[in-house]
C-alpha positions as a printed NumPy array, in Angstrom:
array([[123.318, 130.204,  60.157],
       [119.43 , 130.833,  62.045],
       [118.647, 128.136,  59.139],
       [120.536, 125.851,  60.343],
       [120.531, 126.783,  64.018],
       [116.77 , 125.476,  63.216],
       [117.634, 122.29 ,  60.897],
       [119.678, 121.434,  64.25 ],
       [117.282, 121.849,  66.953],
       [114.527, 120.508,  64.718],
       [116.643, 117.311,  63.901],
       [117.605, 117.073,  67.757],
       [113.783, 117.148,  68.594],
       [113.121, 114.316,  66.482],
       [115.98 , 112.72 ,  67.865],
       [114.463, 112.874,  71.482],
       [111.193, 111.972,  70.47 ],
       [112.502, 108.929,  69.272],
       [114.336, 108.201,  72.19 ],
       [111.258, 108.229,  74.218],
       [109.23 , 106.357,  72.24 ],
       [112.28 , 103.676,  71.431],
       [112.576, 103.283,  75.348],
       [109.   , 104.272,  76.679],
       [106.988, 101.649,  73.76 ],
       [103.671, 103.823,  74.256],
       [101.09 , 102.614,  72.278],
       [ 99.785, 105.207,  69.308],
       [ 95.93 , 104.955,  71.076],
       [ 93.507, 107.482,  72.786],
       [ 92.289, 104.833,  75.404],
       [ 96.113, 105.234,  76.712],
       [ 97.722, 107.095,  79.583],
       [100.426, 106.276,  78.055],
       [100.005, 108.523,  74.743],
       [ 98.655, 111.975,  76.38 ],
       [101.699, 111.64 ,  78.377],
       [103.994, 111.296,  75.654],
       [101.648, 114.104,  73.715],
       [102.342, 116.901,  77.202],
       [105.901, 115.579,  77.121],
       [106.233, 116.803,  73.346],
       [104.537, 119.871,  74.306],
       [106.889, 119.96 ,  76.912],
       [110.235, 119.813,  75.433],
       [108.549, 122.763,  72.507],
       [107.96 , 125.417,  75.081],
       [110.912, 124.225,  77.029],
       [112.908, 124.648,  73.201],
       [111.628, 127.806,  71.873],
       [111.658, 129.504,  75.42 ],
       [116.171, 128.379,  74.787],
       [116.218, 129.639,  71.365],
       [114.742, 132.693,  71.705],
       [116.423, 133.314,  75.226],
       [112.969, 134.233,  77.471],
       [113.188, 135.713,  80.37 ],
       [110.381, 134.871,  83.171],
       [108.935, 138.264,  82.737],
       [109.069, 137.566,  78.728],
       [107.33 , 133.872,  78.505],
       [104.449, 135.757,  80.203],
       [103.819, 137.688,  76.821],
       [104.645, 135.677,  74.653],
       [102.385, 134.826,  72.271],
       [103.787, 131.761,  71.298],
       [104.916, 130.578,  74.905],
       [101.238, 131.27 ,  75.657],
       [ 99.835, 129.052,  72.78 ],
       [102.592, 125.676,  74.352],
       [101.004, 126.268,  77.614],
       [ 97.585, 127.022,  76.463],
       [ 98.283, 123.15 ,  74.719],
       [ 99.443, 121.846,  77.668],
       [ 96.507, 122.879,  80.327],
       [ 94.048, 121.601,  77.499],
       [ 95.715, 118.739,  77.225],
       [ 95.942, 118.563,  81.094],
       [ 92.483, 119.34 ,  81.646],
       [ 90.69 , 116.736,  78.751],
       [ 93.007, 113.561,  80.28 ],
       [ 91.757, 114.581,  83.642],
       [ 87.812, 114.644,  82.349],
       [ 88.574, 111.952,  80.498],
       [ 89.744, 109.766,  83.793],
       [ 86.725, 110.743,  86.016],
       [ 83.96 , 110.526,  83.525],
       [ 85.442, 107.148,  82.612],
       [ 85.199, 106.262,  86.214],
       [ 82.754, 103.897,  88.247],
       [ 82.057, 106.793,  90.125],
       [ 79.825, 107.849,  87.424],
       [ 79.999, 104.953,  85.641],
       [ 78.831, 102.406,  88.491],
       [ 76.383, 100.206,  87.255],
       [ 78.176,  99.466,  83.446],
       [ 81.437,  98.514,  85.286],
       [ 79.028,  96.271,  87.768],
       [ 78.043,  94.636,  84.258],
       [ 80.672,  93.6  ,  82.72 ],
       [ 81.207,  90.417,  83.739],
       [ 78.793,  88.146,  83.992],
       [ 78.422,  86.018,  87.071],
       [ 76.55 ,  82.462,  86.534],
       [ 75.445,  80.292,  90.43 ],
       [ 77.215,  77.705,  90.157],
       [ 76.908,  73.525,  91.937],
       [ 79.887,  72.628,  93.057],
       [ 79.876,  68.558,  93.37 ],
       [ 78.661,  68.776,  89.755],
       [ 80.774,  71.525,  88.201],
       [ 83.854,  70.638,  90.101],
       [ 85.317,  66.838,  89.464],
       [ 87.098,  64.723,  92.304],
       [ 89.935,  64.194,  91.088],
       [ 93.035,  61.764,  91.327],
       [ 95.53 ,  62.82 ,  94.197],
       [ 98.065,  61.846,  91.078],
       [ 97.155,  65.11 ,  89.227],
       [ 96.426,  67.128,  91.964],
       [ 99.388,  70.534,  91.302],
       [100.906,  70.294,  93.911],
       [103.466,  73.472,  93.922],
       [103.139,  76.936,  93.749],
       [105.179,  79.258,  92.197],
       [107.718,  79.266,  94.965],
       [108.161,  75.925,  94.876],
       [108.708,  75.701,  91.117],
       [111.53 ,  78.793,  90.96 ],
       [113.276,  76.192,  93.988],
       [112.989,  73.487,  91.727],
       [114.14 ,  75.05 ,  88.725],
       [116.975,  77.257,  89.853],
       [117.831,  73.038,  91.313],
       [117.73 ,  72.5  ,  87.325],
       [119.634,  74.68 ,  86.125],
       [122.373,  74.252,  89.074],
       [122.623,  70.556,  87.474],
       [122.931,  71.516,  83.59 ],
       [126.986,  72.203,  83.873],
       [126.787,  73.323,  80.09 ],
       [123.781,  76.026,  80.398],
       [124.655,  77.313,  84.131],
       [126.969,  79.574,  83.399],
       [125.789,  81.356,  80.478],
       [121.746,  81.268,  81.337],
       [119.46 ,  81.453,  84.196],
       [115.594,  80.338,  84.443],
       [113.455,  83.19 ,  83.984],
       [110.724,  84.247,  86.658],
       [107.466,  83.742,  84.731],
       [106.497,  80.278,  85.451],
       [103.299,  80.79 ,  83.525],
       [100.517,  78.05 ,  85.159],
       [ 99.066,  75.705,  82.174],
       [ 97.909,  72.957,  80.895],
       [100.12 ,  70.583,  78.722],
       [ 99.155,  67.101,  77.296],
       [ 96.314,  67.458,  80.004],
       [ 98.768,  67.936,  82.735],
       [ 98.765,  70.582,  84.923],
       [102.081,  72.495,  85.001],
       [104.104,  75.57 ,  84.946],
       [107.126,  76.473,  82.092],
       [109.357,  79.071,  82.068],
       [111.738,  80.043,  79.413],
       [115.813,  80.56 ,  80.687],
       [117.236,  84.08 ,  80.319],
       [120.225,  85.41 ,  79.661],
       [122.765,  85.731,  82.686],
       [124.144,  88.535,  81.704],
       [124.4  ,  91.619,  78.919],
       [127.702,  89.685,  78.196],
       [126.389,  86.791,  77.836],
       [123.486,  87.654,  76.057],
       [126.236,  89.471,  73.43 ],
       [127.689,  85.818,  73.085],
       [124.894,  83.615,  73.032],
       [122.137,  85.896,  70.831],
       [122.862,  84.393,  67.57 ],
       [121.333,  81.255,  68.518],
       [119.13 ,  82.28 ,  71.283],
       [118.526,  80.965,  74.19 ],
       [118.508,  77.054,  73.67 ],
       [115.654,  75.677,  76.391],
       [112.677,  76.217,  78.859],
       [111.848,  74.725,  81.681],
       [108.984,  72.609,  82.655],
       [107.394,  71.049,  85.926],
       [104.371,  68.429,  86.073],
       [103.35 ,  70.481,  88.917],
       [101.56 ,  67.049,  90.177],
       [104.375,  64.688,  89.963],
       [106.878,  67.575,  90.508],
       [109.472,  65.986,  87.414],
       [111.464,  68.958,  86.089],
       [112.411,  68.489,  82.477],
       [114.737,  70.928,  81.07 ],
       [113.58 ,  71.075,  77.394],
       [116.269,  71.944,  74.708],
       [114.878,  73.364,  71.85 ],
       [116.343,  72.628,  67.87 ],
       [116.344,  76.149,  67.102],
       [116.469,  79.259,  69.756],
       [113.603,  81.217,  71.503],
       [115.001,  85.029,  69.394],
       [112.199,  86.982,  71.501],
       [112.065,  87.159,  75.304],
       [111.944,  89.344,  77.959],
       [115.815,  89.489,  78.604],
       [116.934,  90.974,  74.761],
       [117.408,  93.946,  73.946],
       [116.654,  96.626,  71.658],
       [114.254,  95.047,  68.268],
       [114.292,  90.948,  69.78 ],
       [112.861,  92.735,  73.088],
       [109.984,  90.591,  72.956],
       [107.817,  94.051,  74.068],
       [109.475,  96.242,  71.55 ],
       [108.844,  93.318,  69.086],
       [105.33 ,  93.628,  70.128],
       [105.342,  97.584,  69.893],
       [106.64 ,  97.682,  66.581],
       [104.427,  94.625,  64.93 ],
       [101.205,  96.65 ,  66.514],
       [102.005, 100.114,  67.737],
       [ 98.021, 100.979,  68.41 ],
       [ 97.599,  98.126,  70.48 ],
       [ 97.663,  98.343,  74.404],
       [ 98.89 ,  95.109,  75.827],
       [ 97.828,  93.681,  78.77 ],
       [100.083,  91.583,  81.152],
       [102.188,  88.983,  79.076],
       [102.23 ,  85.429,  79.694],
       [104.641,  82.286,  78.27 ],
       [103.056,  79.591,  77.03 ],
       [103.861,  75.9  ,  74.763],
       [101.045,  74.283,  72.645],
       [100.408,  70.923,  72.214],
       [104.142,  70.456,  70.248],
       [105.951,  72.186,  72.725],
       [106.416,  75.268,  70.565],
       [106.838,  78.622,  72.549],
       [105.044,  81.594,  72.361],
       [104.335,  84.727,  73.756],
       [100.316,  85.559,  74.7  ],
       [100.217,  89.094,  74.193],
       [ 95.996,  89.715,  76.048],
       [ 94.862,  93.548,  73.964],
       [ 93.121,  95.595,  75.986],
       [ 89.721,  96.625,  75.431],
       [ 87.935,  99.467,  77.458],
       [ 84.497,  99.307,  77.452],
       [ 83.809, 102.736,  79.094],
       [ 84.709, 106.495,  78.06 ],
       [ 88.558, 106.396,  77.522],
       [ 90.044, 104.925,  80.214],
       [ 87.333, 102.764,  81.886],
       [ 86.055,  99.478,  81.429],
       [ 89.283,  97.593,  80.967],
       [ 88.695,  93.466,  79.305],
       [ 90.169,  91.92 ,  76.366],
       [ 89.378,  92.466,  72.762],
       [ 91.793,  90.875,  70.856],
       [ 94.897,  87.931,  71.668],
       [ 98.231,  88.37 ,  69.53 ],
       [100.49 ,  84.693,  69.071],
       [104.17 ,  85.677,  68.369],
       [106.212,  82.594,  68.38 ],
       [108.867,  82.824,  70.709],
       [111.564,  81.447,  68.278],
       [110.94 ,  83.053,  64.756],
       [108.749,  85.986,  65.415],
       [105.787,  85.938,  63.588],
       [102.989,  87.46 ,  65.122],
       [ 98.377,  86.197,  64.619],
       [ 96.421,  88.089,  65.519],
       [ 93.389,  87.013,  66.758],
       [ 89.636,  87.877,  68.519],
       [ 89.654,  86.696,  72.808],
       [ 86.366,  84.624,  71.205],
       [ 88.174,  82.772,  68.939],
       [ 91.423,  81.884,  71.044],
       [ 92.608,  78.999,  70.253],
       [ 92.152,  75.826,  72.108],
       [ 95.989,  75.417,  73.846],
       [ 96.339,  78.877,  75.152],
       [ 95.276,  79.19 ,  78.922],
       [ 95.758,  82.342,  80.436],
       [ 94.246,  85.442,  77.896],
       [ 92.837,  87.105,  81.227],
       [ 94.835,  87.567,  83.986],
       [ 94.144,  86.392,  87.302],
       [ 94.092,  90.143,  88.878],
       [ 91.884,  91.506,  85.807],
       [ 89.714,  88.974,  87.144],
       [ 90.157,  89.872,  90.363],
       [ 88.661,  93.431,  89.267],
       [ 85.993,  92.74 ,  87.302],
       [ 84.679,  90.453,  90.099],
       [ 84.839,  92.716,  92.74 ],
       [ 82.81 ,  95.622,  90.368],
       [ 80.795,  93.312,  90.545],
       [ 80.15 ,  92.489,  93.974],
       [ 80.279,  95.938,  95.182],
       [ 78.602,  97.691,  92.726],
       [ 75.172,  95.927,  93.037],
       [ 73.6  ,  99.519,  94.302],
       [ 75.917, 102.086,  92.727],
       [ 78.961, 103.712,  93.7  ],
       [ 78.267, 105.539,  97.005],
       [ 76.991, 102.679,  98.476],
       [ 79.594, 100.582,  97.999],
       [ 81.425, 103.048, 100.274],
       [ 79.075, 103.664, 103.085],
       [ 75.688, 101.684, 102.868],
       [ 77.626,  98.687, 101.681],
       [ 74.253,  96.828, 101.641],
       [ 74.719,  93.473,  99.619],
       [ 78.296,  94.407,  98.683],
       [ 80.656,  91.683,  97.995],
       [ 84.442,  91.115,  97.768],
       [ 86.891,  88.944,  97.125],
       [ 89.242,  87.181,  99.217],
       [ 92.984,  88.32 ,  99.079],
       [ 95.155,  85.695,  97.175],
       [ 93.992,  83.341,  94.303],
       [ 95.044,  80.171,  92.978],
       [ 94.162,  78.119,  90.301],
       [ 92.048,  74.94 ,  88.77 ],
       [ 92.685,  72.832,  86.108],
       [ 89.258,  72.033,  84.18 ],
       [ 88.197,  70.708,  81.594],
       [ 92.046,  71.596,  79.548],
       [ 91.503,  75.45 ,  80.49 ],
       [ 92.447,  77.059,  83.436],
       [ 90.221,  78.847,  85.423],
       [ 91.499,  81.287,  88.645],
       [ 90.112,  80.648,  91.869],
       [ 89.268,  82.741,  95.097],
       [ 86.93 ,  83.606,  97.622],
       [ 83.812,  85.972,  98.22 ],
       [ 83.514,  87.902, 101.69 ],
       [ 81.437,  90.841, 102.895],
       [ 83.378,  93.724, 102.279],
       [ 83.257,  94.271, 106.211],
       [ 86.343,  91.996, 106.664],
       [ 85.254,  89.009, 108.872],
       [ 86.335,  85.989, 109.044],
       [ 84.475,  84.337, 106.693],
       [ 83.767,  83.347, 103.502],
       [ 80.317,  83.458, 102.153],
       [ 81.661,  81.789,  98.669],
       [ 83.859,  81.131,  95.944],
       [ 84.469,  81.823,  92.332],
       [ 86.017,  80.201,  90.025],
       [ 86.959,  82.31 ,  86.739],
       [ 88.449,  81.209,  83.18 ],
       [ 91.684,  82.73 ,  82.197],
       [ 90.627,  81.855,  78.611],
       [ 86.597,  82.806,  78.262],
       [ 86.252,  85.262,  81.106],
       [ 83.618,  82.997,  82.2  ],
       [ 83.112,  83.158,  85.418],
       [ 80.624,  80.94 ,  88.532],
       [ 79.785,  81.838,  91.322],
       [ 79.354,  78.861,  94.455],
       [ 77.241,  79.819,  97.478],
       [ 79.107,  78.213, 100.024],
       [ 79.83 ,  79.652, 103.544],
       [ 82.936,  78.918, 104.991],
       [ 86.478,  79.87 , 106.348],
       [ 88.556,  82.127, 104.452],
       [ 91.645,  80.603, 103.255],
       [ 93.693,  82.762, 105.877],
       [ 91.946,  80.649, 108.787],
       [ 92.306,  77.881, 106.711],
       [ 96.21 ,  77.762, 106.608],
       [ 96.098,  79.235, 110.223],
       [ 94.504,  75.838, 111.25 ],
       [ 96.764,  74.164, 108.996],
       [ 99.794,  75.667, 110.539],
       [ 98.389,  74.799, 114.006],
       [ 98.384,  71.657, 113.663],
       [101.932,  71.255, 112.67 ],
       [103.194,  74.467, 114.841],
       [106.001,  72.602, 116.292],
       [107.523,  72.355, 113.288],
       [106.83 ,  75.764, 112.387],
       [105.942,  74.654, 108.53 ],
       [103.967,  77.587, 106.373],
       [101.114,  77.108, 104.212],
       [100.844,  78.188, 100.993],
       [ 97.738,  79.559,  99.241],
       [ 95.294,  76.833,  99.225],
       [ 94.11 ,  75.19 ,  96.286],
       [ 90.099,  74.377,  96.429],
       [ 89.342,  70.458,  95.459],
       [ 86.672,  68.372,  95.425],
       [ 86.914,  65.305,  97.901],
       [ 84.248,  63.391,  98.673],
       [ 81.746,  66.032,  97.075],
       [ 82.784,  68.575, 100.045],
       [ 84.578,  72.06 ,  99.122],
       [ 88.126,  71.416, 100.38 ],
       [ 91.195,  73.944, 100.88 ],
       [ 94.42 ,  71.435, 100.357],
       [ 97.237,  72.796, 101.367],
       [101.415,  72.378, 101.035],
       [103.319,  72.963, 104.386],
       [106.767,  74.096, 103.512],
       [110.283,  74.525, 105.603],
       [112.245,  77.633, 106.183],
       [113.85 ,  76.391, 102.636],
       [110.998,  76.456, 100.808],
       [110.387,  72.504, 100.466],
       [106.913,  70.802, 100.447],
       [107.156,  68.362, 103.997],
       [103.635,  67.946, 104.648],
       [100.112,  67.979, 102.963],
       [ 96.995,  69.335, 104.497],
       [ 93.508,  69.259, 103.715],
       [ 91.215,  70.932, 105.427],
       [ 86.893,  71.347, 105.381],
       [ 86.152,  74.822, 104.005],
       [ 82.958,  74.555, 105.691],
       [ 83.764,  73.329, 109.169],
       [ 88.087,  74.504, 109.326],
       [ 88.213,  72.604, 112.145],
       [ 88.348,  69.666, 110.51 ],
       [ 91.928,  68.874, 109.755],
       [ 94.577,  66.392, 108.287],
       [ 97.813,  66.012, 107.941],
       [ 99.963,  63.48 , 105.658],
       [103.551,  63.415, 104.628],
       [101.704,  62.157, 101.289],
       [ 98.677,  63.232,  99.135],
       [ 97.716,  59.851,  99.434],
       [ 98.071,  59.765, 103.191],
       [ 96.472,  63.322, 104.252],
       [ 93.467,  61.95 , 101.572],
       [ 92.648,  58.946, 103.377],
       [ 93.118,  60.828, 106.6  ],
       [ 90.868,  63.141, 105.312],
       [ 88.048,  61.215, 104.107],
       [ 87.887,  59.186, 107.801],
       [ 88.118,  62.431, 109.617],
       [ 84.393,  63.084, 107.635],
       [ 83.136,  60.18 , 108.331],
       [ 84.506,  60.289, 111.957],
       [ 82.662,  63.755, 112.418],
       [ 79.253,  62.353, 110.83 ],
       [ 79.905,  64.72 , 107.525],
       [ 79.595,  61.468, 105.541],
       [ 78.449,  57.979, 105.619],
       [ 80.951,  55.391, 105.385],
       [ 80.774,  54.235, 101.92 ],
       [ 80.124,  57.775, 100.741],
       [ 83.805,  58.592, 101.42 ],
       [ 85.245,  55.637, 100.163],
       [ 88.308,  56.029,  98.038],
       [ 88.011,  55.578,  94.514],
       [ 88.421,  51.815,  93.289],
       [ 91.299,  49.89 ,  94.051],
       [ 92.074,  47.666,  91.83 ],
       [ 94.952,  44.374,  91.92 ],
       [ 97.287,  43.089,  89.556],
       [100.037,  40.404,  90.024],
       [102.743,  39.353,  88.601],
       [106.313,  39.059,  88.019],
       [108.985,  42.537,  88.394],
       [110.796,  42.737,  84.994],
       [111.36 ,  46.511,  85.493],
       [111.878,  48.804,  88.859],
       [113.494,  52.274,  88.872],
       [113.657,  54.067,  92.281],
       [113.078,  58.207,  91.553],
       [113.071,  61.491,  94.812],
       [109.437,  63.016,  94.168],
       [110.492,  66.364,  96.571],
       [112.29 ,  64.708,  98.926],
       [110.21 ,  61.405,  99.61 ],
       [111.153,  57.692,  97.368],
       [108.951,  56.407,  95.059],
       [109.669,  52.831,  93.04 ],
       [108.373,  52.813,  89.034],
       [107.667,  49.2  ,  88.372],
       [106.368,  47.145,  85.344],
       [105.259,  43.906,  85.774],
       [104.803,  41.193,  83.723],
       [102.056,  41.144,  80.877],
       [101.575,  44.559,  81.553],
       [102.298,  47.67 ,  79.51 ],
       [100.982,  49.826,  82.78 ],
       [103.444,  51.916,  84.922],
       [102.989,  51.475,  88.944],
       [104.037,  54.491,  91.287],
       [104.779,  52.88 ,  94.811],
       [105.425,  55.399,  97.022],
       [107.891,  54.215,  99.357],
       [106.285,  55.885, 103.222],
       [103.245,  54.288, 102.174],
       [103.939,  50.464, 100.656],
       [107.795,  50.627, 102.487],
       [107.334,  46.482, 101.803],
       [108.752,  47.362,  98.16 ],
       [112.081,  47.025,  99.41 ],
       [111.999,  44.112,  99.929],
       [111.252,  43.152,  96.209],
       [113.618,  43.532,  93.323],
       [113.503,  42.76 ,  89.149],
       [112.131,  38.663,  88.822],
       [110.791,  38.765,  92.194],
       [106.555,  37.596,  92.143],
       [104.176,  40.202,  93.564],
       [100.047,  41.504,  94.18 ],
       [ 99.548,  45.332,  93.662],
       [ 96.487,  47.526,  95.374],
       [ 96.453,  49.884,  93.13 ],
       [ 93.751,  53.225,  92.2  ],
       [ 93.824,  54.013,  88.258],
       [ 95.837,  57.444,  87.632],
       [ 98.23 ,  58.837,  84.682],
       [100.67 ,  59.081,  84.092],
       [101.341,  56.084,  86.504],
       [ 99.302,  54.304,  88.459],
       [ 99.064,  54.959,  92.148],
       [ 99.872,  51.37 ,  94.208],
       [ 98.047,  51.521,  97.776],
       [ 99.594,  48.223,  98.92 ],
       [102.415,  45.638,  98.141],
       [101.941,  42.179,  99.177],
       [103.63 ,  38.667,  98.314],
       [102.375,  36.413,  95.608]])
């Protein structure tokens, strides 16, 4: 009888440990805090089970040798964990932390090319979510079964800045009825044109955050690599549009728990579940997010604050720099770079520079450009339209006429973009507002000239070209509340984008009319600046 009770108790403990592992998914790795907590949990369960089986009272627990053994193990594990935490901290390893990130000095005008405004990403994540929800609302066959996930990863796709997110099951019941086919589509939003597309897949996504049991992406990755400590997952698509989960694997460079960077990357095909592991330096070019923005910010803060040791970063704070609150993304050379401002630790209202960090390679460049903080620029932009009570989004850093410039979208209470602002980083009293990006850019360049920052010829916009011909095709579209006509003319395969707000005369014409279009080259369509009758 006693033997059978021991067997039952042993089975119960194994089941309990298995359930804990299945739910908590701790990495079996000494660098993982979850592993230490799992070990403590097991020791506590064993101690409680032994005390319960022996029916030990409080006084008997103190005298019991096995209980003393268990308590000694629990205390020992706790001490080792706390000691490892302390020995891995910046308090003791300030120099090592400061050297985790290599930072190069950059030249703004050389490194950051001036974008044509048809490639400027206009959407932040909140605006992308609104467009995604609207798209789902129009898909009658899917909206009752699926919802848009809130991931909206920013990536470069076929040389365009886009946000992408998978669908998710609308409820556990909807999961049960649809799981055999999987999730049938993902949402792709062009951040420049704001075109929102629901990309339907030949075969559904079987591995996602909304799955349960073994097809849940976190559980699938844990069972594939029990020892890996994963960072923040991202959802991306390759150049053929195949969906993947990108799972960075943490690397700890200082002690047990300190000096976190990324050592490997796991690519998981969201449809088949097939995984591929590669070293971070061998990650495919199409991957845009290996290092999360938060990790890059932390690494630069270590670099900026620990130059003269930990205690200087707290007390004297000599030569200490830190990132500002918030960040945005910049697309360069088919990679996504995290952008944030850099200010002194005293929290004044000015930046001493800004930093760009590559989210795939961790390459980091610092630009010493004094100017306004992002928040000060946002306040300046809002001040220009204070009667309308629009809210400014976090700025995007652009190169306009070789001038570091904050580009800001202004949204109404419904979260819709109504106007755009450009604020000069170094002289943030120079603020241009426009109903369209082209109008805002033109107003900003005029302000640069009128304020003596640029000579008139330096501030000229990109080369203007002309085409004359008969309109062969004409289509109307509404982009973020603004009307556009897309036109093709005889003898050319190019598509011409005519913003109605900038070129009102376009409404006078139709297919068969002969016109002259003044335009600036861009992709996927040339942007028309003037329409004239031939």
